[in-house]
N, C-alpha and C positions, 0 to 999 in steps of 0.2 A: 437807363436801368429801370427795371420794373419795381414799383413801390411795394408790391406785395412781397417780392423777394427781399427787399431791404428790411421790411418789418420782420420777416422770418429770421433774417440774419441777425438783427438786433436781439431777438428773443434768444437765439442760440448763445450769443455772447453773454447775455444777462444770466442765463440759466447754467452755463458752463458745460452743457451736454445737449446733444441732439435729442436724446430720448426724453429728457426732462422738458425741453422746449416743446417737443411734440405734445406732451401731456398738457402743458399750459395752453397751447394753441388748439387743443382738442382735435388733433389730426394724427394720422399714422406716421411712424418714423421714416419709412422709405421715401414717401413723396417729399417730406421735409428735407431729407438728405439730398434728394434729387434737385430741389430748388437751390440749395446751397452750392451744389456742384455746378449748376447752370450759371450761377452768379460768378463763380471762380472762372469758368470757361469764358464767360463774356468779358471779364476784366483781364483774363490771362495771367492771373496771380493766385498764389496760395493764400487763403485767408485764415487758416487754422493750423495749429500744431497739436497733435494728439499726445497727451500725457496720462497714461493709464486709462481710467474710465472717464477722464475729463478732457476737454479740448480747450486750448488757449489761443486767442487771436495772435496772428503774426503781427509784425510792425505795421504792415500794410492793412491788416485786419483791424487793428486799433484805430488807424487813421480813418478807414471807411466807417467804422462804428460811430466815431465822433461826428463825422459829416452826415451820416445817415440819420442820427438823432436830430441834428439841426434841420435836415430836409423834412423829416416826418413831422417835427413840431410846426414848421411853416405850413405844411399841408393841412395839419389838423386845425391850426389857427385860421387859415383861409376858409376851410370848409365850415368851421364853427361860425365865423363872422358872416359868411354868406347866408347860412341858415338863419342867423339872428336877424339879419336885414329882411329876409323873406318873411319871417314870423313877427315882424314889427318889434324887434329887439327881445323877443321872448327866447330864452335859451335854457338849457338843462345843465344842472350841476350834479354830478354823482360823487358824493362824499362819504367817507367812512369816519366814524367817531368812536374812539375807544371808551369803555366804561371808566378807565383810569382817569381821564381828564374831561369828564362831561361838564363840570362846572367851569373849569379853566377855559374851555373853548366856547362856552355858551355865549359870552358877549360877542365873540367874533361871528358866530352864526346868526345871531340876532341882528347885528349891524349889517351883515350880508343881505339878509332879507329886507331890512329897512331901506337899503340902497337899491335893491332889485326886487321889488314886490311882485313883479310879473314873471320872475324866473321860476322854473320848475326845479326845486331843490329836493333831491333825493338823498336822505341820510341813513346809512346803515350803522346801527349802534351795536357793537359786539367787541369781543376780545381783540387785543392788538395783533396776536398771532393770526387770527382769522382774517383780519383786515389786510395783513401782509399777503396772505394767499389771494384775497380778492383783487389786490393790486396786480399780482402776477397773472391772474386770470383775465384782467381787463374789465371786471364788472364794476369797479369804481375808478375814478380818475385821481383822487387825492385822499390820503388818509391822515387824520389828526390823531396821532398815537404817540406812545413812548418811542423815543429815538431808537432805531433798530440796534439790537445787541450786536448783530453782524451786518455791516452796511453794504456788503457785496450785492450788486444788482439794484440798488435804490439810490435815488437822489433825495436829499432832505434839507429843510431849513430847520435848524434847532433853536429853540428859545432858551433863555436862562433857566437853570434848574429850579424846580419848585421846592421850597423848604419842606423838610420832613418833620412830622409831628408824631408824638405818641398819644394814643387814645387808650385810657386805662379805665376799666370798669371800677366803680366805687365798691363793688363787692370784693375786689382784689386789694384795693387801697382806699380805706375810708377817708383819710385826711388828704387834702389837696397837696400834692408833692411840690417841692421847690422846682421852679423852672429856671434853667434847663435841667432835665432829668438825666441821670447817668444811663447812657445807652446800654451798657453791659448789664445794668440792674434789671433791665426788662427781661433778661433770660430767666429770672426767677418766677415770672408769671406765665400762665398758659397763653400761647400766642395764636392769633388768627392772622395769617399773612396773605397778601395778594400773591397769586401765582398764575402765570400765563397758561392757556390751554395746552400749549406745546412749546418746546424749545426753551432756552435759558432766557432770563430777564432779571427784573428787580429782585425777585425772591432769592435767587442765587447770590446776588450782591449783598443783601441784608444778612443772610445766613453766614456768608464768608466773613463779614465783619465781626460777627459774634465769635466765630471759631478762631479767628486770628488773635483775639484777645483772651483765648482760653475758655470762652463761654460755651455752654451746651444747651441751646434754646429748646424749649419744649413746644413744638408746633402742633396744635391739636386740630387745626383745620386749614385748608387751602381754599380760597375763594377768589374769583376773578373780578368781582365788583366791589369797589369801596362802599357804595351805598348799602349793599347787603351786609357787609361787615358791621357798619355803624348801626344799622337797624337791629341786628342781633345783639350787639353789646348793649344797646339802649333798652332792649327787651329783657335783659337779665342774664345774658351769657357772661360768666365770670372769666374774663380774659382781657388781653391787651392787644394792640395792633400798632403798626407803623404805616402811615399814609401820607400822601402829598397834602400839604396844608390847603391847597386850592379846593379840595373836596371835603373839607371838614369845617362845619360851622358850629363852634362851641356853644353858641346861644341856643341851639336846638338839642343839646345833649345834657339833660338834667341828671342822668345816672352815670356819667363818665367824666373823667378829668381829661383835659386836652393840654398837653405841655410840649414845649420844644425839648429836644434831646441834645446831649453833648457827649462825645463829639457828634456833629451833625453831618452824616455822610450825604453826599450829593448823588442821588440815584434816580431821581424822577426828572426826566428831560422831555418835556412836550415837544413835538416836532410835526411839521408838515412833510409828508413822505409821498413820493411818487416814483414811477418807473422812469428811467432816463429818457426813453423815447416819448414820454407824455409831457406836454407843456404845463408849467405852473399856471394856475387859473388867475388871470389878471385881476378879476373882480376881488379875489381874496388877497392877492399880493398888494393891491392898492391900499387896502385897509391896514395891512401890516406895516407898509412903508410910512403911513401917517401916524404910527405910534401904537402898536399892539405888542404885548398885552396892555390892556387898559389898567391903570393903577387901581388897586382895590384895597379895602381895609384888611388888615392882617387878622388872623384868627385870635 
């Protein structure tokens, strides 16, 4: 079997349609359909069933997909290790890092560099939704992001949830509140909340929790970066926010209160995310296996 056809086949399975897979592969739809047809003719089996605008793998198709992912991973590992040997162990890592967990994953990336100082480490820092697109397009190999809201098409290793904290401007609340602070009481303040560039995520979860308890939160801004929200609150924006505790250092916030909330919803799940046909990077998995996340002081 041709490896290129197997890669094309895996992309079609992961995307759920030939047209979407063609966009991800940056090729026209007819030749992609032709490659899938050639693979079916070679094996003399039907690999897909059509259901409306989507296609689903047959039982044989699912079997081939699992095996193809294993084969492609082995090929990628072999090629990568061969290049590393040829380049005297110098290798390239293409990583994505979400704004949401920059502080959370910083020790992992620093330890990675410490262990492999000769590696070429390329890190794209952007919104989680954009990094998911980059994974689909093959421009990064691994993303350090919020666990996908919809996991179809991705493999991931999820870490324990990061504790949620409220950051409240002292212009909204002069006296330090009792911790934990009533989650629903936050609806009385103007809110600046994290929001993905596209698709659903933590924002929808936080709003849903307010509304289930009868609250009607007043959200005045949507921002994709925790650091920007904290900077604006500290600079005088009279509002409150809800953020992962890993990204908040109360010692650096003289004009804000930082408190736990009750009930404390678990919505922030850092994860390592990749495409099924891409291998997990052993250099990173080795660090995780030895005890990551590294214990840190609480906020």
